[in-house]
C-alpha angles and dihedrals in degrees: 000000000000117000121220116249090249094054091044090053092049091050091050091050090049091050091051092048091046090049091052090048093050091046090049093051092047091048090050090051093048093048093048093048102040102022108035121191116271091252120033135173119274127184097215099042102021092239137004136201127232136216120286141071096048096326121116128235091272092056099254128123099255134117092234136016096244120209091205131022130177090214129032116193116201125186150097131285090305087066098031092058108245106252091191088070090051097258110147124222092254091052094059112109097247091056092045089049090054090055093047094048095037089228140114115274124181118192124209105183138131134176115267096024122131140177093298091060092039090060093045091051092065086083086069098033101053095059088061088067096226125183091213134025113200121196119198104216108194112201092201098077113340092109090050088051090052090053093049093048095049104033103028097044134049101226097095110030089147090068093059125101107231090210094052119109112196121222125211116271107249099225116154114260118185133140112289092359099133094045096046089041089060094044097248120155099233092189095059121105090229090059093046090051089047089054092051091053095046096104098050091043090056099040109028122075091195092051090046092053092048091047096048099033102038115011101043096047090047093047090048092053090048091052093242094126112079125234121224097271100076091038090054091051091053090047089053091050090049092048092053091062097033107042090154089066107034137010131197123224101210105199104127095225096041101030114152143144116253119214095219101155096051096040094052089060095049100045099038112101102231133132099306100034093047090055090046090050090053090054093044092053091052091049091050091049090051091050092049092049094048094046093045089055088054093047092248124138116235119211129178116211108207110214114190128211120265087244091058093048091052091045090054091048093049092051091048091051092047092242122155115252121238115255111272094017096102091072091065092048093049092047095049092044089055091048091049090051090052092050097049092045089052092049091050095048093044092045091235120148113242127187119209110211095177099090095053093044092050090046089059090058089047086056090051093248111146107225100168139050119274090233127072093275110122098207119108121245121234091284090053094051088047090055091051091049092051092050091052092045093052091049093050091046094048093050093040094232092158 
């Protein structure tokens, strides 16, 4: 049977399209099997990182996978050194601490981790035979991370309280909030295109490689990717009409956007955070007991929110506080009181990094990003490292 030219052409097109589809699927399978994404799901920890891009073979942000380290630092992105905010691996506070103390420090930290993961990571930390294990406890969202890990996943049902009834998290939710909150121009064609490609970026390894390895470098060279300045201006505009969500600290040298609405819900001790704090205390007690049995000193490094650091600076400078800001201060102060009372009663060493961070602002040293991001910059991580170093030196822990 002879096919008409039109049908033959359609069949050829279908074969080509089918071939591309099969090749795409095979490539996806190969990439997922042999070249996994940098961060992948994990039942015990929620998610784990893999080697590459400044991360060692164990999936931690270190130059080398040490077999022995005098200090192991465990934490979230506040300990890892947030690379999104342009902080290099060597600028993270554990690495800076190693340089200050002239000793080996191995960090085991990843964004989104909390006390449940910190406790689980002792299985990897203890074999390194450390003298000290430091845990960076970030007040900004570690309790929220505990809640998510225990009540929104199935890995640790034994940590739940059967009588506990969760309440909805009271995060703000209004049209365009997340985009304006991050300073994105939602009317731009670039943003609209970015929205259209959201699904393949999240689910396709090939698309992700093309996006990160080809498109983003090209767009950056062409000047299509915005720097912080226009984003900051949009954040300021958004804050002016939504003071219940974000606030702007206007000092030219220390100007930044404060994430007041979100922070109030993560530091306030209410139904969910109180339950998370109960779980966190038990995890810290377990860590202390396990490390004591191994002859290892356990130290909690208390890392405050950016909002708390600015609040402390404003009070020190005699500046008036923005309307609605005092609630965050009172809530985090209460949380801090709970933590230090716990440390005292449990005989666990705790390091307070707030005074030295606030002092940097008093000295007009910018230690955070100008945008809403709550992570310190390199100067902020340096301040944390110096506080920890002075504490260790004073108490002769090494």
